[in-house]
Backbone as CSV, one residue per row, in Angstrom:
resi,resn,N_x,N_y,N_z,CA_x,CA_y,CA_z,C_x,C_y,C_z
1,MET,-16.441,21.896,1.594,-17.698,21.217,1.355,-18.575,21.405,2.589
2,SER,-19.819,21.769,2.361,-20.742,22.007,3.470,-21.155,20.697,4.128
3,ASP,-21.673,20.815,5.359,-22.176,19.630,6.066,-23.282,18.962,5.263
4,GLN,-24.174,19.755,4.649,-25.277,19.197,3.868,-24.753,18.447,2.645
5,ALA,-23.710,18.959,2.008,-23.132,18.279,0.843,-22.574,16.915,1.236
6,VAL,-21.937,16.847,2.391,-21.404,15.568,2.875,-22.553,14.601,3.161
7,VAL,-23.589,15.075,3.828,-24.758,14.239,4.130,-25.383,13.727,2.834
8,ASP,-25.536,14.613,1.856,-26.149,14.217,0.580,-25.303,13.174,-0.144
9,ARG,-24.001,13.372,-0.173,-23.146,12.413,-0.876,-23.174,11.040,-0.211
10,PHE,-23.180,10.995,1.110,-23.321,9.703,1.794,-24.687,9.086,1.501
11,ALA,-25.724,9.904,1.457,-27.069,9.388,1.174,-27.140,8.794,-0.230
12,LEU,-26.476,9.416,-1.200,-26.455,8.875,-2.562,-25.709,7.542,-2.607
13,GLN,-24.600,7.452,-1.885,-23.866,6.193,-1.825,-24.713,5.106,-1.166
14,ASP,-25.390,5.452,-0.089,-26.251,4.478,0.588,-27.384,4.022,-0.328
15,LEU,-27.922,4.937,-1.107,-28.995,4.573,-2.032,-28.507,3.545,-3.049
16,MET,-27.320,3.754,-3.599,-26.786,2.791,-4.565,-26.444,1.459,-3.887
17,LEU,-26.038,1.494,-2.633,-25.815,0.246,-1.896,-27.126,-0.481,-1.646
18,ASN,-28.199,0.251,-1.380,-29.518,-0.381,-1.252,-29.965,-0.960,-2.589
19,TYR,-29.652,-0.277,-3.668,-29.954,-0.764,-5.021,-29.286,-2.128,-5.245
20,THR,-27.982,-2.195,-5.007,-27.260,-3.436,-5.303,-27.575,-4.540,-4.293
21,SER,-27.635,-4.212,-3.017,-27.938,-5.253,-2.035,-29.391,-5.698,-2.158
22,GLY,-30.270,-4.800,-2.536,-31.666,-5.179,-2.736,-31.819,-6.208,-3.839
23,VAL,-31.118,-5.997,-4.945,-31.212,-6.945,-6.050,-30.481,-8.247,-5.706
24,ASP,-29.305,-8.156,-5.102,-28.545,-9.361,-4.768,-29.252,-10.231,-3.727
25,GLU,-29.910,-9.601,-2.776,-30.608,-10.336,-1.724,-32.071,-10.625,-2.090
26,ARG,-32.458,-10.182,-3.289,-33.835,-10.345,-3.768,-34.833,-9.714,-2.790
27,ASP,-34.419,-8.595,-2.202,-35.289,-7.815,-1.321,-35.938,-6.753,-2.201
28,PHE,-37.033,-7.137,-2.849,-37.623,-6.280,-3.865,-38.323,-5.054,-3.289
29,GLU,-38.717,-5.112,-2.035,-39.282,-3.921,-1.399,-38.186,-2.860,-1.230
30,ARG,-37.034,-3.270,-0.732,-35.907,-2.341,-0.588,-35.467,-1.822,-1.952
31,TYR,-35.388,-2.731,-2.921,-34.953,-2.352,-4.269,-35.910,-1.333,-4.888
32,ARG,-37.210,-1.607,-4.834,-38.201,-0.715,-5.449,-38.185,0.661,-4.794
33,ALA,-37.915,0.716,-3.484,-37.890,1.982,-2.751,-36.785,2.919,-3.231
34,CYS,-35.837,2.401,-3.979,-34.742,3.233,-4.491,-35.179,4.153,-5.636
35,PHE,-36.316,3.862,-6.268,-36.691,4.512,-7.517,-37.887,5.434,-7.369
36,ALA,-37.820,6.556,-8.077,-38.992,7.420,-8.217,-40.049,6.657,-9.009
37,ASP,-41.297,6.975,-8.776,-42.378,6.283,-9.482,-42.267,6.433,-10.995
38,ASP,-41.732,7.567,-11.453,-41.628,7.830,-12.895,-40.193,7.678,-13.417
39,VAL,-39.415,6.821,-12.772,-38.024,6.604,-13.182,-37.957,6.207,-14.661
40,GLU,-36.876,6.621,-15.300,-36.579,6.191,-16.666,-35.271,5.404,-16.608
41,VAL,-35.300,4.153,-17.106,-34.128,3.287,-17.076,-33.703,3.007,-18.511
42,LEU,-32.428,3.276,-18.787,-31.903,3.203,-20.150,-30.809,2.156,-20.281
43,ASP,-30.766,1.525,-21.458,-29.673,0.680,-21.927,-29.544,-0.668,-21.230
44,PHE,-30.539,-1.056,-20.458,-30.635,-2.443,-20.016,-31.391,-3.249,-21.075
45,THR,-32.248,-2.563,-21.810,-33.042,-3.121,-22.907,-32.946,-2.158,-24.085
46,PRO,-33.325,-2.605,-25.287,-33.249,-1.707,-26.450,-34.076,-0.420,-26.282
47,GLU,-35.211,-0.523,-25.628,-36.072,0.634,-25.400,-36.035,1.025,-23.931
48,PRO,-36.185,2.306,-23.609,-36.234,2.712,-22.201,-37.389,2.040,-21.471
49,ILE,-37.196,1.805,-20.193,-38.261,1.322,-19.320,-38.644,2.492,-18.427
50,VAL,-39.928,2.829,-18.418,-40.398,3.983,-17.660,-41.342,3.512,-16.561
51,GLY,-41.051,3.941,-15.351,-41.892,3.630,-14.203,-41.235,2.626,-13.279
52,GLY,-41.301,2.914,-11.989,-40.678,2.039,-11.003,-41.262,0.640,-10.984
53,ASP,-42.572,0.533,-11.131,-43.193,-0.791,-11.124,-42.837,-1.579,-12.382
54,ALA,-42.800,-0.893,-13.535,-42.409,-1.560,-14.789,-40.966,-2.043,-14.699
55,TRP,-40.099,-1.227,-14.119,-38.699,-1.616,-13.963,-38.581,-2.833,-13.040
56,LEU,-39.304,-2.828,-11.934,-39.243,-3.952,-11.003,-39.730,-5.241,-11.670
57,THR,-40.775,-5.162,-12.453,-41.266,-6.336,-13.177,-40.191,-6.878,-14.109
58,TYR,-39.510,-5.989,-14.830,-38.426,-6.406,-15.727,-37.304,-7.087,-14.936
59,VAL,-36.881,-6.491,-13.837,-35.763,-7.019,-13.053,-36.096,-8.398,-12.492
60,LYS,-37.290,-8.556,-11.949,-37.674,-9.866,-11.409,-37.593,-10.942,-12.482
61,LYS,-38.087,-10.654,-13.655,-38.044,-11.634,-14.747,-36.599,-11.902,-15.173
62,ALA,-35.783,-10.857,-15.284,-34.379,-11.018,-15.692,-33.610,-11.866,-14.683
63,LEU,-33.916,-11.729,-13.408,-33.201,-12.473,-12.372,-33.536,-13.955,-12.356
64,ASP,-34.603,-14.356,-13.035,-34.953,-15.775,-13.097,-33.833,-16.624,-13.706
65,ARG,-32.968,-16.014,-14.508,-31.860,-16.736,-15.154,-30.734,-17.083,-14.194
66,TYR,-30.716,-16.437,-13.020,-29.556,-16.528,-12.135,-29.919,-17.126,-10.787
67,SER,-29.045,-18.008,-10.294,-29.228,-18.532,-8.943,-28.786,-17.513,-7.905
68,ALA,-27.854,-16.643,-8.279,-27.367,-15.595,-7.376,-26.677,-14.514,-8.204
69,THR,-26.574,-13.332,-7.614,-25.809,-12.232,-8.204,-25.025,-11.541,-7.096
70,GLN,-23.947,-10.877,-7.510,-23.195,-10.051,-6.577,-22.710,-8.821,-7.330
71,HIS,-23.155,-7.651,-6.895,-22.780,-6.382,-7.511,-21.776,-5.675,-6.596
72,LEU,-20.611,-5.385,-7.121,-19.570,-4.667,-6.375,-19.446,-3.263,-6.959
73,LEU,-19.624,-2.259,-6.118,-19.561,-0.877,-6.573,-18.184,-0.285,-6.339
74,GLY,-17.721,0.484,-7.316,-16.502,1.257,-7.158,-16.832,2.599,-6.516
75,LEU,-15.843,3.428,-6.427,-16.062,4.760,-5.863,-17.064,5.530,-6.718
76,GLN,-17.822,6.380,-6.071,-18.857,7.149,-6.743,-18.396,8.603,-6.883
77,ARG,-18.578,9.143,-8.082,-18.335,10.577,-8.305,-19.698,11.240,-8.421
78,ALA,-20.058,12.027,-7.415,-21.392,12.613,-7.359,-21.320,14.130,-7.299
79,THR,-22.302,14.755,-7.931,-22.489,16.203,-7.822,-23.934,16.443,-7.393
80,VAL,-24.098,17.366,-6.473,-25.417,17.693,-5.952,-25.704,19.148,-6.255
81,ASP,-26.920,19.402,-6.754,-27.376,20.762,-7.052,-28.781,20.907,-6.479
82,GLY,-28.855,21.333,-5.236,-30.149,21.482,-4.579,-30.818,20.136,-4.378
83,ASP,-31.988,19.971,-4.995,-32.746,18.732,-4.853,-32.526,17.769,-6.009
84,ARG,-31.479,18.002,-6.773,-31.121,17.110,-7.878,-29.652,16.735,-7.735
85,ALA,-29.331,15.546,-8.220,-27.940,15.082,-8.147,-27.669,14.158,-9.317
86,HIS,-26.395,13.992,-9.601,-25.951,13.057,-10.633,-24.744,12.310,-10.088
87,ALA,-24.672,11.020,-10.412,-23.510,10.231,-9.983,-23.086,9.270,-11.072
88,ARG,-21.794,9.049,-11.092,-21.165,8.030,-11.932,-20.599,7.002,-10.976
89,THR,-21.054,5.742,-11.112,-20.633,4.684,-10.212,-20.212,3.476,-11.036
90,ASP,-18.972,3.044,-10.887,-18.526,1.831,-11.575,-19.061,0.615,-10.836
91,VAL,-19.344,-0.438,-11.619,-19.882,-1.668,-11.045,-19.258,-2.865,-11.743
92,GLN,-18.975,-3.885,-10.957,-18.638,-5.201,-11.483,-19.664,-6.150,-10.903
93,ALA,-20.394,-6.829,-11.779,-21.483,-7.688,-11.328,-21.235,-9.120,-11.776
94,GLN,-21.281,-10.011,-10.820,-21.129,-11.438,-11.078,-22.523,-12.057,-11.054
95,HIS,-22.847,-12.804,-12.102,-24.139,-13.468,-12.220,-23.895,-14.973,-12.308
96,PHE,-24.497,-15.732,-11.431,-24.344,-17.181,-11.425,-25.541,-17.773,-12.162
97,LEU,-25.271,-18.340,-13.343,-26.332,-18.815,-14.226,-26.947,-20.119,-13.742
98,ASN,-28.254,-20.244,-13.928,-28.934,-21.517,-13.657,-28.532,-22.568,-14.686
99,GLU,-28.412,-22.137,-15.932,-28.038,-23.022,-17.045,-27.045,-22.302,-17.946
100,PRO,-25.962,-22.901,-18.322,-25.499,-24.191,-17.829,-25.043,-24.084,-16.373
101,LYS,-25.336,-25.114,-15.629,-25.022,-25.116,-14.195,-23.531,-24.851,-13.975
102,GLY,-23.243,-23.939,-13.056,-21.862,-23.604,-12.739,-21.281,-22.485,-13.576
103,ALA,-21.992,-22.052,-14.603,-21.486,-20.966,-15.457,-21.719,-19.617,-14.780
104,THR,-20.855,-18.685,-15.106,-20.985,-17.321,-14.581,-20.933,-16.323,-15.720
105,LEU,-21.555,-15.192,-15.486,-21.511,-14.058,-16.395,-21.018,-12.873,-15.586
106,THR,-19.912,-12.273,-16.037,-19.364,-11.111,-15.350,-19.575,-9.886,-16.217
107,LEU,-20.072,-8.827,-15.603,-20.320,-7.558,-16.279,-19.447,-6.485,-15.654
108,TRP,-18.780,-5.724,-16.497,-18.058,-4.529,-16.072,-18.794,-3.357,-16.689
109,ALA,-19.206,-2.393,-15.846,-20.049,-1.319,-16.357,-19.940,-0.082,-15.468
110,THR,-20.609,0.951,-15.937,-20.757,2.195,-15.186,-22.234,2.533,-15.116
111,TYR,-22.697,2.896,-13.930,-24.045,3.434,-13.777,-23.953,4.956,-13.873
112,GLU,-24.731,5.534,-14.751,-24.898,6.988,-14.835,-26.291,7.261,-14.293
113,THR,-26.371,7.892,-13.142,-27.633,7.972,-12.414,-27.965,9.408,-12.035
114,ASP,-29.205,9.805,-12.332,-29.741,11.088,-11.873,-30.679,10.812,-10.711
115,PHE,-30.592,11.647,-9.702,-31.386,11.497,-8.488,-32.230,12.743,-8.262
116,VAL,-33.303,12.573,-7.533,-34.138,13.684,-7.105,-34.439,13.485,-5.620
117,ARG,-34.439,14.604,-4.899,-34.769,14.520,-3.476,-36.290,14.447,-3.352
118,ASP,-36.758,13.448,-2.612,-38.182,13.240,-2.394,-38.415,13.369,-0.896
119,GLY,-38.768,14.558,-0.458,-38.868,14.819,0.978,-37.483,14.800,1.584
120,GLN,-37.247,13.885,2.495,-35.938,13.754,3.142,-35.067,12.691,2.485
121,GLN,-35.606,11.995,1.474,-34.867,10.898,0.847,-34.541,11.216,-0.603
122,TRP,-33.475,10.587,-1.073,-33.135,10.637,-2.483,-33.745,9.430,-3.186
123,LYS,-34.141,9.622,-4.445,-34.672,8.547,-5.284,-33.969,8.595,-6.634
124,ILE,-33.857,7.456,-7.269,-33.296,7.391,-8.616,-34.368,7.842,-9.595
125,LYS,-34.040,8.863,-10.371,-34.981,9.439,-11.336,-34.702,8.953,-12.766
126,ARG,-33.424,8.787,-13.078,-32.999,8.318,-14.402,-31.749,7.475,-14.189
127,HIS,-31.722,6.304,-14.804,-30.625,5.363,-14.544,-30.197,4.747,-15.874
128,ARG,-28.910,4.807,-16.136,-28.383,4.308,-17.412,-27.220,3.367,-17.146
129,LEU,-27.219,2.246,-17.862,-26.133,1.277,-17.788,-25.207,1.490,-18.978
130,VAL,-23.937,1.759,-18.701,-22.923,1.866,-19.747,-22.040,0.630,-19.619
131,THR,-22.242,-0.324,-20.529,-21.501,-1.584,-20.457,-20.074,-1.363,-20.973
132,ARG,-19.111,-1.829,-20.190,-17.682,-1.738,-20.564,-17.173,-3.069,-21.099
133,GLY,-17.744,-4.169,-20.606,-17.337,-5.488,-21.054,-18.176,-6.550,-20.367
134,MET,-18.148,-7.753,-20.970,-18.934,-8.855,-20.430,-18.229,-10.153,-20.801
135,LYS,-18.238,-11.118,-19.890,-17.608,-12.405,-20.172,-18.394,-13.504,-19.494
136,GLN,-18.688,-14.542,-20.265,-19.336,-15.727,-19.706,-18.287,-16.842,-19.608
137,ALA,-18.268,-17.489,-18.457,-17.300,-18.584,-18.246,-17.996,-19.791,-17.655
């Protein structure tokens, strides 16, 4: 594996960590910076959401249901082809519901993510949630 391939794979992992920590910490500037302006987001809603600003608006509203969230990422399987990349990243996300108080929602899923290099940085170009299971307690 070339030095550039190693750098790119670490950069993709860091991007997904910024994605999850941005949402968990409600750092919406960091979170929004993860996405290309024309990102397409699939399977969080019945219809695709297109555009980084539209996606951020959706996420902010969706987070109103939760007092806190914690997204734990599994190992990432990434392939890089020049200025494009694809990764499969498993996620377990804990959501602490506002109502009923004390209830939690746990999601087991996989992120299927396409990336594009934007200058020296990677951005999420297409992002899909593949739900594996969900449980409310």
